[in-house]
C-alpha positions, 0 to 999 in steps of 0.5 A: 425589785418589787414591792408593796403598799404599807396600807395593812400587813400582809397576807396570802394573796401576797405571799403567793403572788410574789413574796416567796419568789422573793425569798427563793430567788434571794436565796439562789443568788442569781441576781446582783442584786435585789431591792425591795419596798415599802410604796407609803408614796403610793399607798398614799394616794388614796389615804392622803386623809389618813398617813398614820395609817400608813405610818404604822403598817411601815413596821407591820410590812416590815415584819412580815418581810424579815418574818416570810424570809427576805434577809437585810443581808442579801437585799435591800430593803428600803422606804419609797418616800425617803428617796427623793430621787424617785418623785424626781424621776416620776416628773420626768416619766410624766412627759412621756405618757398620756392621759389616754393611754393611762386611762386604757390600763385595765388595772387602773380600771380596776382598782378606779372602781373598786374604790369607787374614784369614777367620779372623783379621781385624784390626781396621785392614783391616777397617775401611780403607773407612772410612779411604779415606773419610775420605781422600777427603772430608777434602780435598772431593775431587770425582773419584776416578781408579781401577780399577773394583775401587774403584767398592764403596769409593768407594759407601761413601764416598758413604754416609757423606757423605749420612749425615754431612751427613743427620746433622750439616751439609751439610759433606761431598762425595760424590766419583764415580770416574773409570774409565780410558778404555780399557774393556780396562785397566780391570782390567789381569790379571796374567801370569799371567793371574789377574784381578788384577795384585797386588805380593803375587801376584808377578805383575807388571811394574813400571814400572822394571823393567829391559829384561831382566826385562821380557822374561822376564815376558813370555816366561812370560806367559800366553796360550791353553792351547788353542793348542798347535800353530802353525795351532791357532785361538787365542784372543784373549779371556783372553789375557794378551798381547792384553789388554796390547797392547789397553792399550799398543799404536799402530797407529805401534807396528805400523809401528815393530816389526811392519810385515806388520800395520798394526793390532792387529785385524788381528793378533788375525784371524791369531792367530783363524785360526792360523798364528801363534804366542804367541812371535812375538807376544810379543816385539811386546809385549817392544817396544811395553812397553819402548818405553813404560817406557825414558823412564820408567827414564831420569827415574828415573835422574835422581831416584835422583841427590837423594834428600834432594829427594825427600823434601823435595818429599813434607814441602812436600806434606804441609804444604799438605795439612794445612793445606787437611784443618784447615780441613775437620776446623773445618768437621766439629767444628762441624757436629758441635758439638765445636768447644767453644773456638770456640762463643762462643754455649755458651760465653755460653749455659753461663756464663748458665745458671750465673750466675743460681742463684750470683748469687741466693744472694749475693744472699742472702748479702747481705741481714742474716738474722733472728733470733728475734721478728724482731730484726736480727743 
């Protein structure tokens, strides 16, 4: 189980954080089912006054999913808001967590600060860790491919699962996070060198960017502020260009685009010694990224020619997801003892409870009453 907020097109951070792994897992076939969704409800928690933004970006994210290689025959693609069972489960889980626990979540703290919500936090945004827990547990997901910044959110989910199962019954499943295998790519920085690539910060390279746009963004990318002159020793740590090369370059790329070096380690050594300009490194990165993105661009263009079919794919996936969610909610309601109309034992017990007094009254009413002196009336 994994997904994205449809607030814009997907970028390289999304890809290395989880999308690449989703495609690999889908094709490996090691899991019975995979669910990938567009979290439009969570996107509305800080975009409530601009629903059109979410509405328009549903199709953008769907196109990125399919262009990147997600196959609707192998995984379930769906839209969060179209599964009312998610809202219901979120409500029940909210009763099992405190406000202070949500406030301690470092991811929530970071997101609140980034959006300047410190003084006026929308309640829906504040509670989205619980909504995310419902997304995962409704489908009994065992594994969540995500970036390391999502680990605090997964811990909240595990706590809620344990609390629910302790209070009610063993119904929900504790999930594990699946981090990217490439350690450097676990949190891809923005092109400006900031800690995280983010649409709101405008420091993204999108999967659908054309060649000219990619080069424009790579050319302005943050490098080493101390590497002013060509012969100055350079630092690769904290240098966005080299972080991206760690995430995307291969030895084959060097063979094709920069045969002067056999691999990335040789390039790093030269940069550290000095005598290597940033622009040469950026030009190489540009070649690497465009080689990587071109197949996705072509696939996306093909998909754009039949948008109604994209919506049909999402509709079918949503119907499948809702069937699965409905089964879990049947178990949840039963565990919580709120499945009133399906609880035959409850109905029978209540019937017995109220039948006895009524039967006694009816029995007394059936006997003839006695008047004064013992004479029967």
